[in-house]
C-alpha positions as a Markdown table, in Angstrom:
| # | Residue | x | y | z |
|---|---|---|---|---|
| 1 | Thr | -62.1 | -33.5 | 36.3 |
| 2 | His | -61.2 | -30.4 | 34.4 |
| 3 | His | -57.9 | -28.8 | 35.5 |
| 4 | Gln | -57.8 | -25.0 | 35.6 |
| 5 | Pro | -55.1 | -23.5 | 33.4 |
| 6 | Asp | -52.0 | -22.2 | 35.2 |
| 7 | Arg | -52.6 | -18.5 | 34.6 |
| 8 | Lys | -49.3 | -17.6 | 36.2 |
| 9 | Ala | -47.3 | -19.9 | 34.0 |
| 10 | Ile | -49.2 | -18.6 | 30.9 |
| 11 | Tyr | -48.5 | -15.0 | 32.0 |
| 12 | Asn | -44.8 | -15.8 | 32.5 |
| 13 | Glu | -44.5 | -17.5 | 29.1 |
| 14 | Gly | -46.2 | -14.6 | 27.4 |
| 15 | Ala | -43.8 | -12.2 | 29.1 |
| 16 | Lys | -40.9 | -14.2 | 27.9 |
| 17 | Met | -42.2 | -14.2 | 24.4 |
| 18 | Lys | -42.7 | -10.5 | 24.5 |
| 19 | Lys | -39.2 | -10.0 | 25.8 |
| 20 | Leu | -37.8 | -12.2 | 23.1 |
| 21 | Ser | -39.7 | -10.4 | 20.4 |
| 22 | Thr | -38.4 | -7.1 | 21.7 |
| 23 | Leu | -34.8 | -8.4 | 21.8 |
| 24 | Leu | -35.2 | -9.7 | 18.2 |
| 25 | Lys | -36.4 | -6.3 | 17.1 |
| 26 | Ile | -33.5 | -4.6 | 18.8 |
| 27 | Ala | -31.1 | -7.1 | 17.2 |
| 28 | Gly | -32.6 | -6.5 | 13.8 |
| 29 | Ile | -32.3 | -2.7 | 14.3 |
| 30 | Cys | -28.7 | -3.1 | 15.5 |
| 31 | Ala | -27.9 | -5.3 | 12.5 |
| 32 | Tyr | -29.4 | -2.8 | 10.1 |
| 33 | Val | -27.5 | 0.1 | 11.8 |
| 34 | Phe | -24.3 | -1.8 | 11.7 |
| 35 | Ser | -24.7 | -2.8 | 8.0 |
| 36 | Thr | -25.5 | 0.8 | 7.0 |
| 37 | Thr | -23.1 | 2.8 | 9.1 |
| 38 | Ser | -20.2 | 0.5 | 9.9 |
| 39 | Tyr | -18.1 | 2.3 | 7.2 |
| 40 | Ala | -19.0 | 5.8 | 8.4 |
| 41 | Asp | -15.8 | 6.2 | 10.2 |
| 42 | Val | -13.6 | 5.7 | 7.2 |
| 43 | Pro | -13.0 | 8.2 | 4.3 |
| 44 | Asp | -15.1 | 7.4 | 1.3 |
| 45 | Ile | -13.6 | 6.5 | -2.0 |
| 46 | Gly | -13.7 | 9.0 | -4.8 |
| 47 | Pro | -11.7 | 10.7 | -7.6 |
| 48 | Leu | -8.2 | 11.9 | -6.9 |
| 49 | Pro | -7.9 | 15.6 | -5.8 |
| 50 | Pro | -4.8 | 17.7 | -6.6 |
| 51 | Val | -1.6 | 16.2 | -5.2 |
| 52 | Pro | -0.9 | 17.6 | -1.7 |
| 53 | Val | 2.1 | 20.0 | -1.6 |
| 54 | Asn | 4.8 | 19.8 | 1.0 |
| 55 | Pro | 5.0 | 23.4 | 2.1 |
| 56 | Asp | 8.7 | 23.0 | 2.8 |
| 57 | Asn | 9.4 | 21.6 | -0.7 |
| 58 | Pro | 6.9 | 23.1 | -3.1 |
| 59 | Pro | 7.3 | 22.1 | -6.8 |
| 60 | Thr | 8.9 | 24.3 | -9.4 |
| 61 | Pro | 10.0 | 23.3 | -13.0 |
| 62 | Glu | 13.6 | 23.5 | -11.9 |
| 63 | Arg | 13.1 | 21.2 | -8.9 |
| 64 | Ile | 11.2 | 18.7 | -11.0 |
| 65 | Ala | 13.8 | 18.7 | -13.7 |
| 66 | Leu | 16.6 | 18.1 | -11.1 |
| 67 | Gly | 14.7 | 15.3 | -9.4 |
| 68 | Lys | 14.0 | 13.6 | -12.7 |
| 69 | Lys | 17.7 | 13.8 | -13.6 |
| 70 | Leu | 18.8 | 12.3 | -10.3 |
| 71 | Phe | 16.0 | 9.6 | -10.4 |
| 72 | Phe | 17.5 | 8.1 | -13.6 |
| 73 | Asp | 21.2 | 8.6 | -12.7 |
| 74 | Asn | 23.2 | 5.5 | -12.1 |
| 75 | Arg | 25.8 | 7.4 | -10.1 |
| 76 | Ile | 23.4 | 7.5 | -7.1 |
| 77 | Ser | 24.3 | 3.8 | -6.5 |
| 78 | Gly | 27.6 | 2.5 | -5.1 |
| 79 | Ser | 28.0 | 0.1 | -7.9 |
| 80 | Gly | 27.2 | 2.6 | -10.6 |
| 81 | Ala | 24.7 | 0.1 | -12.0 |
| 82 | Leu | 21.4 | 1.1 | -10.3 |
| 83 | Asn | 19.1 | 4.1 | -10.1 |
| 84 | Cys | 15.6 | 4.6 | -8.8 |
| 85 | Ser | 14.1 | 3.3 | -12.0 |
| 86 | Ser | 15.9 | 0.0 | -11.6 |
| 87 | Cys | 13.2 | -1.0 | -9.2 |
| 88 | His | 10.5 | 1.4 | -10.4 |
| 89 | Ile | 10.2 | 1.0 | -14.1 |
| 90 | Pro | 7.9 | 3.6 | -15.8 |
| 91 | Glu | 6.7 | 1.1 | -18.4 |
| 92 | Thr | 5.6 | -1.5 | -15.8 |
| 93 | Gly | 3.6 | 0.7 | -13.5 |
| 94 | Trp | 6.6 | 2.3 | -11.8 |
| 95 | Thr | 7.3 | -1.0 | -10.1 |
| 96 | Leu | 8.9 | -4.3 | -11.2 |
| 97 | Pro | 6.9 | -7.2 | -12.8 |
| 98 | Thr | 8.8 | -9.7 | -10.6 |
| 99 | Lys | 8.2 | -11.1 | -7.2 |
| 100 | Tyr | 11.1 | -9.4 | -5.6 |
| 101 | Ser | 12.9 | -6.1 | -6.1 |
| 102 | Ile | 16.4 | -5.8 | -7.4 |
| 103 | Ala | 19.1 | -5.7 | -4.7 |
| 104 | Asn | 22.6 | -4.2 | -4.5 |
| 105 | Ala | 25.4 | -6.6 | -5.3 |
| 106 | Gly | 25.9 | -9.2 | -2.6 |
| 107 | Phe | 22.3 | -9.1 | -1.4 |
| 108 | Val | 18.9 | -10.5 | -2.5 |
| 109 | Glu | 15.6 | -8.6 | -1.8 |
| 110 | Arg | 12.7 | -10.3 | -0.1 |
| 111 | Arg | 10.0 | -7.8 | -1.0 |
| 112 | Asn | 8.2 | -6.6 | -4.0 |
| 113 | Ser | 8.9 | -3.0 | -5.3 |
| 114 | Pro | 6.0 | -0.8 | -4.2 |
| 115 | Thr | 4.5 | 1.2 | -7.1 |
| 116 | Leu | 5.3 | 4.9 | -7.2 |
| 117 | Leu | 2.1 | 5.7 | -9.0 |
| 118 | Asn | 0.3 | 8.4 | -7.0 |
| 119 | Val | 2.9 | 8.1 | -4.2 |
| 120 | Gly | 2.4 | 11.8 | -3.4 |
| 121 | Tyr | -0.9 | 10.9 | -1.8 |
| 122 | Asn | 0.6 | 8.4 | 0.6 |
| 123 | Lys | 1.4 | 9.0 | 4.2 |
| 124 | Ala | 3.0 | 5.6 | 4.7 |
| 125 | Leu | 6.2 | 4.8 | 2.7 |
| 126 | Ile | 8.0 | 1.5 | 2.3 |
| 127 | Trp | 6.2 | -1.7 | 3.3 |
| 128 | Asp | 7.2 | -1.3 | 6.9 |
| 129 | Gly | 6.9 | 2.5 | 7.1 |
| 130 | Arg | 10.4 | 3.2 | 8.2 |
| 131 | Ala | 10.7 | 6.3 | 6.1 |
| 132 | Pro | 9.0 | 9.4 | 7.6 |
| 133 | Ser | 8.7 | 11.3 | 4.4 |
| 134 | Met | 9.4 | 11.0 | 0.7 |
| 135 | Glu | 12.3 | 13.4 | 1.1 |
| 136 | Lys | 13.9 | 11.2 | 3.7 |
| 137 | Gln | 13.1 | 8.0 | 1.8 |
| 138 | Ala | 15.1 | 9.1 | -1.2 |
| 139 | Val | 18.2 | 9.6 | 0.9 |
| 140 | Gly | 17.6 | 6.5 | 2.9 |
| 141 | Ser | 17.2 | 4.3 | -0.2 |
| 142 | Thr | 20.4 | 5.7 | -1.6 |
| 143 | Lys | 22.4 | 4.9 | 1.6 |
| 144 | Asn | 20.7 | 1.5 | 2.3 |
| 145 | Pro | 23.3 | -1.2 | 1.6 |
| 146 | Val | 20.6 | -3.6 | 0.3 |
| 147 | His | 19.2 | -1.0 | -2.2 |
| 148 | Lys | 21.9 | 1.3 | -3.7 |
| 149 | Gly | 24.7 | 1.1 | -1.2 |
| 150 | Gln | 26.0 | 4.5 | -1.9 |
| 151 | Asp | 28.0 | 6.7 | 0.5 |
| 152 | Ile | 26.1 | 9.9 | 0.6 |
| 153 | Asp | 29.1 | 12.1 | 1.1 |
| 154 | Lys | 30.9 | 10.4 | -1.8 |
| 155 | Leu | 27.8 | 11.0 | -3.9 |
| 156 | Met | 27.8 | 14.7 | -3.1 |
| 157 | Glu | 31.5 | 15.0 | -4.2 |
| 158 | Ile | 30.5 | 13.3 | -7.5 |
| 159 | Leu | 27.6 | 15.7 | -8.0 |
| 160 | Asn | 29.6 | 18.7 | -7.1 |
| 161 | Asp | 32.2 | 17.8 | -9.7 |
| 162 | Asp | 29.5 | 17.8 | -12.4 |
| 163 | Gly | 29.0 | 21.4 | -13.6 |
| 164 | Gln | 25.6 | 20.8 | -15.1 |
| 165 | Ile | 24.3 | 19.2 | -11.9 |
| 166 | Val | 25.7 | 22.1 | -9.8 |
| 167 | Lys | 23.8 | 24.6 | -12.0 |
| 168 | Met | 20.6 | 22.6 | -11.7 |
| 169 | Phe | 20.9 | 22.5 | -7.9 |
| 170 | Glu | 21.5 | 26.2 | -7.8 |
| 171 | Ala | 18.5 | 26.9 | -10.1 |
| 172 | Ala | 16.3 | 24.6 | -8.0 |
| 173 | Tyr | 17.3 | 25.3 | -4.5 |
| 174 | Gly | 19.9 | 28.1 | -4.6 |
| 175 | Ser | 22.5 | 25.7 | -3.2 |
| 176 | Lys | 25.3 | 23.4 | -4.4 |
| 177 | Pro | 24.5 | 19.6 | -4.2 |
| 178 | Asn | 23.8 | 18.5 | -0.6 |
| 179 | Pro | 22.0 | 15.5 | 0.9 |
| 180 | Ala | 18.8 | 17.4 | 2.0 |
| 181 | Asp | 18.1 | 19.0 | -1.4 |
| 182 | Tyr | 19.1 | 15.8 | -3.2 |
| 183 | Gly | 16.2 | 14.1 | -1.3 |
| 184 | Asn | 14.0 | 17.1 | -1.9 |
| 185 | Ala | 14.5 | 17.0 | -5.6 |
| 186 | Ile | 13.8 | 13.3 | -6.1 |
| 187 | Ala | 10.7 | 13.6 | -3.8 |
| 188 | Val | 9.2 | 16.6 | -5.7 |
| 189 | Phe | 9.7 | 14.8 | -9.0 |
| 190 | Gln | 7.9 | 11.7 | -7.8 |
| 191 | Arg | 5.2 | 13.6 | -5.9 |
| 192 | His | 4.1 | 15.9 | -8.8 |
| 193 | Thr | 4.7 | 13.9 | -11.9 |
| 194 | Ile | 4.1 | 10.2 | -11.2 |
| 195 | Val | 0.4 | 10.6 | -11.1 |
| 196 | Thr | -2.2 | 8.5 | -13.0 |
| 197 | Gly | -4.7 | 10.0 | -15.4 |
| 198 | Glu | -8.5 | 9.9 | -14.8 |
| 199 | Ser | -9.9 | 6.4 | -14.5 |
| 200 | Pro | -13.4 | 5.2 | -15.5 |
| 201 | Phe | -14.2 | 5.1 | -11.8 |
| 202 | Asp | -13.2 | 8.8 | -11.4 |
| 203 | Arg | -15.4 | 9.7 | -14.3 |
| 204 | Tyr | -18.3 | 7.7 | -12.8 |
| 205 | Met | -17.9 | 9.5 | -9.5 |
| 206 | Lys | -17.9 | 12.9 | -11.3 |
| 207 | Gly | -21.3 | 12.1 | -12.9 |
| 208 | Asp | -20.7 | 10.0 | -15.9 |
| 209 | Lys | -22.8 | 7.0 | -15.0 |
| 210 | Lys | -21.9 | 5.2 | -18.2 |
| 211 | Ala | -18.2 | 5.2 | -17.4 |
| 212 | Ile | -18.3 | 1.8 | -15.7 |
| 213 | Ser | -20.3 | -1.3 | -16.3 |
| 214 | Asn | -23.2 | -2.5 | -14.2 |
| 215 | Ala | -21.0 | -5.3 | -12.9 |
| 216 | Ala | -18.5 | -2.8 | -11.7 |
| 217 | Val | -21.2 | -0.8 | -9.9 |
| 218 | Lys | -22.2 | -4.0 | -8.2 |
| 219 | Gly | -18.5 | -4.7 | -7.4 |
| 220 | Met | -18.3 | -1.2 | -5.8 |
| 221 | Glu | -21.3 | -2.1 | -3.6 |
| 222 | Leu | -19.5 | -5.3 | -2.6 |
| 223 | Phe | -16.2 | -3.4 | -2.0 |
| 224 | Lys | -18.0 | -1.0 | 0.4 |
| 225 | Gly | -20.3 | -3.7 | 1.9 |
| 226 | Lys | -20.1 | -7.5 | 2.0 |
| 227 | Ala | -16.4 | -7.7 | 1.1 |
| 228 | Gly | -15.4 | -4.9 | 3.5 |
| 229 | Cys | -12.4 | -3.8 | 1.4 |
| 230 | Ile | -13.1 | -0.1 | 2.2 |
| 231 | His | -12.1 | -0.7 | 5.8 |
| 232 | Cys | -8.4 | -0.4 | 4.7 |
| 233 | His | -8.6 | 0.6 | 1.1 |
| 234 | Asn | -10.3 | 3.9 | 1.5 |
| 235 | Gly | -10.0 | 7.6 | 0.4 |
| 236 | Pro | -9.2 | 8.7 | -3.1 |
| 237 | Asn | -6.0 | 6.6 | -3.4 |
| 238 | Phe | -7.7 | 3.5 | -1.9 |
| 239 | Thr | -5.3 | 3.2 | 1.1 |
| 240 | Asp | -5.6 | 4.2 | 4.7 |
| 241 | Ser | -1.8 | 4.6 | 4.9 |
| 242 | Asp | -1.9 | 2.3 | 7.8 |
| 243 | Phe | -0.4 | -1.2 | 8.5 |
| 244 | His | -2.2 | -4.5 | 8.8 |
| 245 | Asn | -1.5 | -8.2 | 9.2 |
| 246 | Ile | -3.7 | -9.6 | 6.5 |
| 247 | Gly | -2.9 | -13.3 | 7.4 |
| 248 | Leu | -0.3 | -14.2 | 4.8 |
| 249 | Lys | 1.4 | -17.5 | 5.7 |
| 250 | Arg | 5.1 | -17.6 | 5.8 |
| 251 | Asn | 6.8 | -17.4 | 2.4 |
| 252 | Pro | 8.4 | -20.8 | 1.7 |
| 253 | Asp | 11.2 | -18.9 | -0.2 |
| 254 | Phe | 12.5 | -17.8 | 3.2 |
| 255 | Asp | 13.8 | -21.3 | 3.8 |
| 256 | Lys | 16.6 | -20.6 | 1.3 |
| 257 | Glu | 19.9 | -19.5 | 2.7 |
| 258 | Glu | 20.1 | -16.2 | 0.8 |
| 259 | Phe | 16.7 | -15.2 | 2.2 |
| 260 | Gln | 17.7 | -16.2 | 5.7 |
| 261 | Lys | 20.7 | -13.9 | 5.4 |
| 262 | Ile | 18.8 | -10.9 | 4.3 |
| 263 | Leu | 16.1 | -11.4 | 6.9 |
| 264 | Lys | 18.7 | -11.5 | 9.7 |
| 265 | Phe | 20.8 | -8.7 | 8.1 |
| 266 | Asp | 17.9 | -6.2 | 8.0 |
| 267 | Ala | 16.6 | -7.3 | 11.5 |
| 268 | Lys | 20.0 | -6.5 | 12.9 |
| 269 | Arg | 20.3 | -3.3 | 11.0 |
| 270 | Met | 16.9 | -2.2 | 12.4 |
| 271 | Gly | 18.0 | -3.0 | 15.9 |
| 272 | Leu | 16.0 | -6.1 | 16.8 |
| 273 | Lys | 17.7 | -7.8 | 19.7 |
| 274 | Glu | 16.4 | -11.2 | 18.5 |
| 275 | Trp | 17.8 | -10.7 | 15.0 |
| 276 | Glu | 19.6 | -14.0 | 15.0 |
| 277 | Thr | 16.4 | -16.0 | 15.4 |
| 278 | Ile | 14.4 | -14.1 | 12.7 |
| 279 | Asn | 13.3 | -16.4 | 9.9 |
| 280 | Asp | 10.3 | -14.4 | 8.5 |
| 281 | Asp | 9.7 | -10.8 | 7.4 |
| 282 | Pro | 8.6 | -9.0 | 10.6 |
| 283 | Gly | 7.0 | -6.1 | 8.7 |
| 284 | Arg | 6.2 | -3.0 | 10.8 |
| 285 | Tyr | 7.7 | -4.7 | 13.8 |
| 286 | Leu | 11.1 | -3.9 | 12.3 |
| 287 | Lys | 10.4 | -0.2 | 12.8 |
| 288 | Thr | 8.4 | -0.1 | 16.1 |
| 289 | His | 9.7 | -3.3 | 17.9 |
| 290 | Asn | 6.1 | -3.6 | 19.1 |
| 291 | Pro | 4.9 | -7.2 | 19.1 |
| 292 | Asp | 1.4 | -6.0 | 18.1 |
| 293 | Asp | 3.0 | -4.9 | 14.7 |
| 294 | Trp | 4.3 | -8.3 | 13.8 |
| 295 | Lys | 3.9 | -8.9 | 10.1 |
| 296 | Lys | 1.9 | -5.8 | 9.5 |
| 297 | Phe | 2.6 | -4.2 | 6.2 |
| 298 | Lys | 1.3 | -0.9 | 4.7 |
| 299 | Thr | -2.0 | -0.9 | 2.8 |
| 300 | Pro | -1.1 | -0.4 | -0.9 |
| 301 | Thr | -3.1 | 1.6 | -3.4 |
| 302 | Leu | -5.6 | -0.4 | -5.6 |
| 303 | Arg | -5.3 | 2.0 | -8.5 |
| 304 | Asn | -3.9 | 0.6 | -11.7 |
| 305 | Leu | -3.7 | -3.0 | -10.5 |
| 306 | Pro | -3.2 | -4.4 | -14.0 |
| 307 | Asp | 0.0 | -2.3 | -14.3 |
| 308 | Thr | 1.4 | -3.1 | -10.8 |
| 309 | Lys | 1.4 | -6.9 | -10.6 |
| 310 | Pro | 2.4 | -9.1 | -8.8 |
| 311 | Tyr | 0.6 | -8.4 | -5.6 |
| 312 | Met | 1.3 | -8.3 | -1.8 |
| 313 | His | 4.5 | -7.2 | -0.1 |
| 314 | Asp | 6.4 | -10.2 | -1.4 |
| 315 | Gly | 4.7 | -10.5 | -4.8 |
| 316 | Arg | 3.3 | -13.9 | -4.0 |
| 317 | Tyr | 0.1 | -13.5 | -6.1 |
| 318 | Gln | 0.3 | -13.0 | -9.8 |
| 319 | Thr | -3.4 | -12.3 | -10.5 |
| 320 | Ile | -6.1 | -10.2 | -9.1 |
| 321 | Glu | -8.2 | -13.4 | -8.7 |
| 322 | Glu | -5.6 | -14.9 | -6.4 |
| 323 | Ala | -5.6 | -11.8 | -4.2 |
| 324 | Ile | -9.4 | -11.7 | -4.0 |
| 325 | Glu | -9.4 | -15.4 | -3.1 |
| 326 | His | -7.0 | -14.7 | -0.2 |
| 327 | Tyr | -9.5 | -12.4 | 1.4 |
| 328 | Asn | -12.5 | -14.5 | 0.5 |
| 329 | Arg | -11.1 | -17.5 | 2.4 |
| 330 | Gly | -10.3 | -15.2 | 5.4 |
| 331 | Gly | -6.5 | -15.2 | 5.1 |
| 332 | Asp | -4.3 | -18.1 | 6.3 |
| 333 | Asn | -5.2 | -17.9 | 10.0 |
| 334 | Glu | -1.8 | -16.5 | 10.9 |
| 335 | Lys | -0.7 | -15.2 | 14.3 |
| 336 | Asn | -1.6 | -11.5 | 14.8 |
| 337 | Gln | -4.0 | -11.6 | 11.8 |
| 338 | Asp | -6.3 | -8.6 | 11.7 |
| 339 | Lys | -9.7 | -9.6 | 13.2 |
| 340 | Arg | -11.5 | -8.1 | 10.2 |
| 341 | Ile | -9.9 | -10.7 | 7.9 |
| 342 | Ile | -12.6 | -13.3 | 8.0 |
| 343 | Pro | -14.2 | -15.6 | 5.3 |
| 344 | Leu | -16.4 | -13.5 | 3.0 |
| 345 | Asn | -18.3 | -16.3 | 1.3 |
| 346 | Leu | -18.4 | -14.4 | -2.0 |
| 347 | Ser | -20.0 | -16.3 | -4.9 |
| 348 | Glu | -18.1 | -16.7 | -8.2 |
| 349 | Lys | -20.4 | -14.0 | -9.7 |
| 350 | Glu | -19.5 | -11.6 | -6.8 |
| 351 | Lys | -15.8 | -12.2 | -7.2 |
| 352 | Arg | -16.1 | -11.3 | -10.9 |
| 353 | Glu | -18.0 | -8.2 | -10.1 |
| 354 | Leu | -15.4 | -7.2 | -7.5 |
| 355 | Lys | -12.7 | -7.6 | -10.0 |
| 356 | Glu | -14.6 | -5.6 | -12.6 |
| 357 | Phe | -14.8 | -2.7 | -10.1 |
| 358 | Leu | -11.0 | -3.0 | -9.3 |
| 359 | Leu | -10.3 | -2.8 | -13.1 |
| 360 | Ser | -12.3 | 0.4 | -13.3 |
| 361 | Leu | -9.6 | 2.1 | -11.1 |
| 362 | Lys | -7.0 | 2.0 | -13.9 |
| 363 | Gly | -6.0 | 5.4 | -15.2 |
| 364 | Asp | -3.5 | 6.3 | -17.9 |
| 365 | Leu | 0.1 | 6.0 | -16.9 |
| 366 | Pro | 2.1 | 9.3 | -16.7 |
| 367 | Lys | 4.1 | 9.9 | -19.8 |
| 368 | Ile | 7.6 | 10.9 | -18.8 |
| 369 | Glu | 10.4 | 11.0 | -21.3 |
| 370 | Tyr | 13.8 | 9.9 | -20.1 |
| 371 | Gln | 17.0 | 8.5 | -21.5 |
């Protein structure tokens, strides 16, 4: 006996296959659209434009000269032993080649000095963003007991007793030394003179297609594609000026008593009610007190990486390879880690290409004479 085929079942199966085929096509289209447009909402990378001018503090030769004078003046610290260049050395990328920054007497620092290279392009200042502007940051760092520990009123008395400084203030701002113009002068010096020269990447983007190697070009494709770096390192200065938890595990140095003291001291100073229980660097949370900001730190520039090592907010990585490997493994699976920090599965060749691209971002350091 021959059984008749179940036409209804065949029809249903065919409909299922057709539906599945349609879904697969849609999924393919979605995957293509995502892969080609997922970075459309972030500023593209490119050569540096002219430094933005603060309309309330435009540069003049007199203001820059005053800011430079103050930047390298030890009198701006309470001990008389520190100045801005103590933590931002011109010859070492306007940062320090050590894990941690220098602290005022009686303290230790638990963070690396952020480079001042191209700082005028940044909207976020200090690793946790507590400074609203470069002008305010200069004053804040001077008063901060961990940094320079100087009484700002005492400093103004010292500066007002210096005839040369008084003349420089009057030429720059038409006023005698005062806290606001002190901050203005240091800010305008940093903003308009600590700027890197044109990098091979910049020349490439301006049309010189031989300025960088083929490996660097492939690295740029990875940067904007598979590696996803451009999500946070975007725009001409390769930073979104935002804050992210990139999944760094707790620094084992923080088990030491001197680090425990500074962590709690700063937490109390920043108004955290739970300061006595703090045993890690809370990052942006120190400023906002928002749990969502726990261990978020500002996105640093990627320009001139060879000049600005070590890397990360606590200087834990000495090499670019170590930093790349951190992202390649998807971070350390920390609490509040950014969901975009996932394993990248980069091959060894891709890692080398990505590094090659990062090296192409190095421009000449600014040449600033000082004594």
